Backbone bond lengths (Angstrom), bond angles and torsions (degrees), N, CA, C in turn:
res aa  C-N    CA-C-N  psi(-1)  N-CA   C-N-CA  omega(-1)  CA-C   N-CA-C  phi
1 M - - - 1.452 - - 1.529 109.57 -
2 L 1.311 116.07 128.82 1.456 121.04 178.84 1.528 109.96 -79.00
3 L 1.319 116.03 136.79 1.455 120.61 175.01 1.522 108.82 -80.97
4 P 1.331 117.81 146.30 1.459 120.21 -177.37 1.531 112.57 -68.00
5 I 1.312 114.47 150.33 1.457 122.48 173.39 1.525 106.24 -107.68
6 K 1.321 116.65 126.95 1.463 121.02 174.86 1.518 107.65 -94.12
7 R 1.323 115.72 133.11 1.468 121.10 -179.97 1.519 109.30 -119.38
8 F 1.323 116.17 141.70 1.456 122.58 -178.47 1.524 108.84 -125.99
9 G 1.326 116.94 135.51 1.463 120.96 178.60 1.517 112.96 60.36
10 T 1.314 116.89 42.77 1.459 121.24 -175.25 1.527 111.64 -79.19
11 T 1.331 115.11 132.94 1.464 122.55 174.07 1.528 106.86 -119.78
12 A 1.307 116.78 -174.69 1.470 120.38 177.68 1.534 111.28 -66.16
13 R 1.346 117.23 -23.93 1.463 120.92 -173.79 1.522 114.20 -106.11
14 W 1.342 119.29 -31.99 1.462 121.37 -176.96 1.519 111.06 -157.44
15 S 1.316 114.53 169.70 1.462 122.24 169.95 1.524 107.22 -115.13
16 D 1.326 116.64 147.80 1.462 119.82 176.51 1.522 110.39 -68.47
17 A 1.330 116.19 -32.45 1.467 121.45 178.85 1.515 109.38 -157.06
18 T 1.317 115.37 151.53 1.458 121.60 171.18 1.521 107.82 -132.24
19 V 1.346 115.54 150.07 1.464 120.99 177.40 1.514 107.68 -130.76
20 H 1.337 115.02 130.86 1.465 121.09 178.72 1.522 108.30 -147.84
21 R 1.324 115.59 130.43 1.465 121.88 177.84 1.522 112.68 52.95
22 G 1.317 116.95 40.59 1.458 120.79 176.07 1.509 115.60 76.92
23 V 1.341 116.76 15.69 1.460 120.98 178.57 1.526 108.68 -126.35
24 A 1.338 115.85 132.01 1.465 121.78 178.20 1.524 109.57 -102.24
25 Y 1.324 115.25 141.33 1.462 123.54 177.50 1.525 106.66 -121.50
26 I 1.327 116.80 124.09 1.466 121.34 -171.02 1.526 109.44 -138.33
27 V 1.330 115.88 144.39 1.467 121.89 170.22 1.523 107.30 -130.97
28 E 1.324 115.85 134.96 1.465 121.37 177.52 1.519 110.49 -127.69
29 V 1.338 115.24 138.55 1.465 122.69 175.36 1.526 107.81 -126.89
30 P 1.319 118.40 160.56 1.463 120.65 -178.86 1.531 112.37 -63.58
31 S 1.316 115.42 143.15 1.470 120.84 173.13 1.516 110.66 -87.97
32 T 1.325 116.22 -20.08 1.466 121.68 -177.95 1.528 108.90 -121.92
33 P 1.333 117.40 82.50 1.468 120.02 -177.35 1.529 114.26 -59.82
34 S 1.325 117.68 -23.22 1.461 120.19 -179.18 1.525 113.07 -79.40
35 A 1.329 117.44 -6.77 1.469 121.48 -177.11 1.531 111.20 -73.76
36 S 1.328 115.51 162.09 1.463 121.87 177.08 1.526 110.22 -66.16
37 T 1.315 115.90 167.59 1.462 120.65 177.98 1.520 110.62 -56.82
38 E 1.330 117.54 -48.79 1.459 121.08 -178.74 1.524 110.90 -61.52
39 A 1.320 117.43 -42.78 1.471 121.29 179.85 1.525 110.55 -65.19
40 Q 1.327 117.93 -41.74 1.464 120.31 177.02 1.527 110.68 -63.38
41 C 1.312 117.62 -40.09 1.470 120.94 178.43 1.521 110.32 -61.71
42 R 1.327 117.87 -48.11 1.469 121.55 178.72 1.527 110.68 -60.98
43 E 1.319 115.90 -42.23 1.464 121.12 -179.27 1.536 111.22 -63.73
44 V 1.313 117.03 -47.05 1.466 120.76 -178.68 1.532 110.52 -65.17
45 L 1.324 117.83 -39.75 1.462 120.28 178.78 1.529 111.24 -68.32
46 A 1.324 118.02 -36.66 1.472 120.95 176.01 1.526 110.22 -65.17
47 Q 1.325 116.75 -41.22 1.465 121.04 177.05 1.526 110.39 -63.94
48 L 1.326 116.80 -42.10 1.461 121.05 179.06 1.522 109.95 -61.11
49 E 1.315 116.86 -45.11 1.463 120.46 179.52 1.529 111.05 -61.86
50 A 1.326 117.62 -42.10 1.470 121.72 178.58 1.528 110.96 -64.61
51 T 1.322 117.50 -41.65 1.463 120.75 178.80 1.527 110.71 -66.42
52 L 1.323 116.92 -40.81 1.464 119.91 176.78 1.530 110.54 -57.06
53 L 1.323 117.17 -44.69 1.467 120.64 178.57 1.522 111.03 -63.51
54 K 1.337 116.16 -40.23 1.464 121.07 -179.66 1.527 112.24 -61.08
55 V 1.332 117.25 -35.75 1.471 120.69 -178.10 1.526 112.37 -90.99
56 G 1.331 117.15 1.23 1.460 120.64 177.83 1.517 114.14 91.12
57 S 1.314 117.10 27.37 1.454 121.53 -179.80 1.532 108.82 -127.75
58 A 1.322 116.51 -166.31 1.465 121.93 178.90 1.524 108.17 -159.09
59 K 1.333 116.13 166.15 1.462 118.85 -175.14 1.526 113.32 -65.51
60 D 1.331 118.34 -22.51 1.465 119.26 176.63 1.530 111.89 -78.56
61 Q 1.331 116.82 -1.18 1.469 122.27 177.93 1.529 112.16 -104.08
62 L 1.332 117.38 5.27 1.463 120.58 178.12 1.522 110.12 -62.56
63 L 1.316 115.71 133.76 1.459 122.14 178.04 1.524 111.49 -100.03
64 M 1.336 115.82 -40.75 1.466 121.13 -176.17 1.516 109.77 -154.83
65 C 1.321 115.91 140.39 1.466 121.43 174.35 1.516 108.77 -133.20
66 T 1.319 115.07 138.22 1.457 120.82 169.67 1.513 106.48 -112.53
67 I 1.318 115.39 121.85 1.457 122.62 -179.66 1.522 107.44 -99.77
68 F 1.327 115.82 121.05 1.460 121.39 177.48 1.526 107.58 -104.69
69 L 1.320 116.81 118.06 1.463 121.85 178.13 1.519 109.51 -111.10
70 A 1.326 115.78 139.77 1.464 119.70 175.98 1.528 110.33 -69.04
71 H 1.335 115.96 -30.49 1.465 121.60 -179.09 1.525 109.12 -139.98
72 M 1.307 117.33 121.36 1.465 120.41 -179.48 1.527 110.79 -62.01
73 A 1.307 117.37 -19.52 1.473 120.47 175.95 1.537 111.13 -62.25
74 D 1.337 117.60 -18.37 1.469 121.93 178.57 1.536 112.59 -86.74
75 R 1.322 117.87 0.42 1.471 121.27 -175.48 1.520 112.75 -58.78
76 N 1.320 118.04 -44.71 1.468 119.98 -179.78 1.521 111.51 -63.74
77 A 1.330 117.24 -41.24 1.472 120.52 177.83 1.521 109.93 -63.73
78 F 1.329 116.82 -42.63 1.462 119.36 177.88 1.526 110.51 -63.13
79 N 1.324 117.25 -47.27 1.462 120.84 -177.77 1.521 112.44 -59.35
80 E 1.314 117.25 -35.64 1.464 120.77 178.28 1.529 110.63 -61.51
81 V 1.330 116.49 -45.97 1.469 121.43 179.16 1.530 109.78 -69.09
82 W 1.319 117.21 -44.08 1.472 123.23 -179.86 1.529 110.61 -58.35
83 D 1.339 116.32 -49.12 1.466 120.82 -177.42 1.524 111.68 -61.47
84 A 1.324 117.62 -37.07 1.470 121.32 178.66 1.528 111.24 -72.39
85 W 1.330 117.96 -28.10 1.468 123.43 -177.28 1.525 112.46 -80.09
86 L 1.320 116.84 -37.20 1.467 120.91 -177.06 1.527 112.21 -65.90
87 I 1.317 115.33 148.15 1.457 121.23 170.67 1.524 106.36 -82.45
88 P 1.330 118.84 126.31 1.470 120.11 -177.92 1.531 111.69 -52.33
89 G 1.324 114.56 136.39 1.453 121.08 178.04 1.515 114.93 83.53
90 T 1.345 118.38 3.86 1.469 120.44 -177.75 1.526 113.05 -120.81
91 A 1.314 118.13 17.92 1.473 120.86 -177.41 1.528 110.78 -59.93
92 P 1.332 117.09 131.49 1.464 120.63 176.58 1.524 110.89 -80.63
93 V 1.317 116.25 171.08 1.462 120.90 167.28 1.528 105.47 -61.28
94 R 1.329 117.21 140.29 1.460 118.62 -174.42 1.519 111.66 -146.01
95 A 1.326 114.81 142.25 1.462 121.83 170.95 1.521 106.77 -125.66
96 C 1.318 116.13 147.55 1.462 121.19 178.88 1.529 106.79 -131.72
97 V 1.335 115.81 119.99 1.461 120.17 -175.88 1.525 110.92 -130.63
98 E 1.319 115.65 153.35 1.460 121.84 175.83 1.523 108.42 -96.30
99 V 1.332 115.94 127.00 1.464 121.07 -178.31 1.523 109.94 -144.44
100 G 1.320 115.97 164.22 1.455 121.11 168.40 1.523 107.59 -82.36
101 L 1.317 118.32 120.83 1.462 121.87 -178.21 1.525 110.74 -91.30
102 A 1.327 116.94 162.21 1.465 123.09 -173.20 1.528 113.00 -58.39
103 D 1.313 117.24 -38.63 1.467 122.22 177.66 1.519 106.96 -108.99
104 P 1.324 119.37 125.20 1.464 120.57 -177.65 1.538 113.55 -60.49
105 A 1.322 117.92 -17.16 1.468 120.83 178.03 1.530 111.97 -84.76
106 Y 1.330 118.12 -16.59 1.467 120.47 178.08 1.519 109.34 -65.85
107 R 1.325 116.21 136.75 1.460 122.13 175.68 1.530 111.71 -105.86
108 V 1.369 115.78 -23.23 1.459 120.39 -175.10 1.522 110.75 -150.60
109 E 1.315 115.62 148.23 1.457 123.41 172.57 1.531 105.77 -144.41
110 I 1.330 116.83 143.53 1.463 120.83 -179.31 1.508 110.68 -125.84
111 Q 1.320 115.18 131.79 1.461 122.73 171.37 1.524 106.33 -109.74
112 A 1.332 117.49 126.88 1.463 120.84 -174.96 1.520 111.87 -130.56
113 I 1.317 114.77 148.31 1.460 123.01 173.38 1.520 105.74 -125.86
114 A 1.354 116.24 131.36 1.462 120.03 -176.64 1.520 110.63 -139.48
115 A 1.326 115.52 152.15 1.462 121.22 172.51 1.525 108.52 -75.83
116 V 1.340 115.59 144.62 1.471 121.13 178.05 1.513 107.36 -117.22
């Protein structure tokens, strides 16, 4: 018997989040592409936190995050915002990579996996 998959914010192309077997899968991109790197980082992390709450989780339940940066030169700026956002002692496994993002104005995108 297949266990149900819960989908949140589903469109024809993607879902904002899915939950299966007590694990949430989430991707967040900036809502304000014209914003600075730091502002986009804060915005994406706030969106991630809101989505985690929506699926029944929280940022201290993050298991893994992949940080996609348009420019690795923005890593220090991202880390400053990330470090202030995290709850001490709850850092997930994390990778940070430089990639071409879907919108050339995007500076950051986050893919997250969390326990629910």
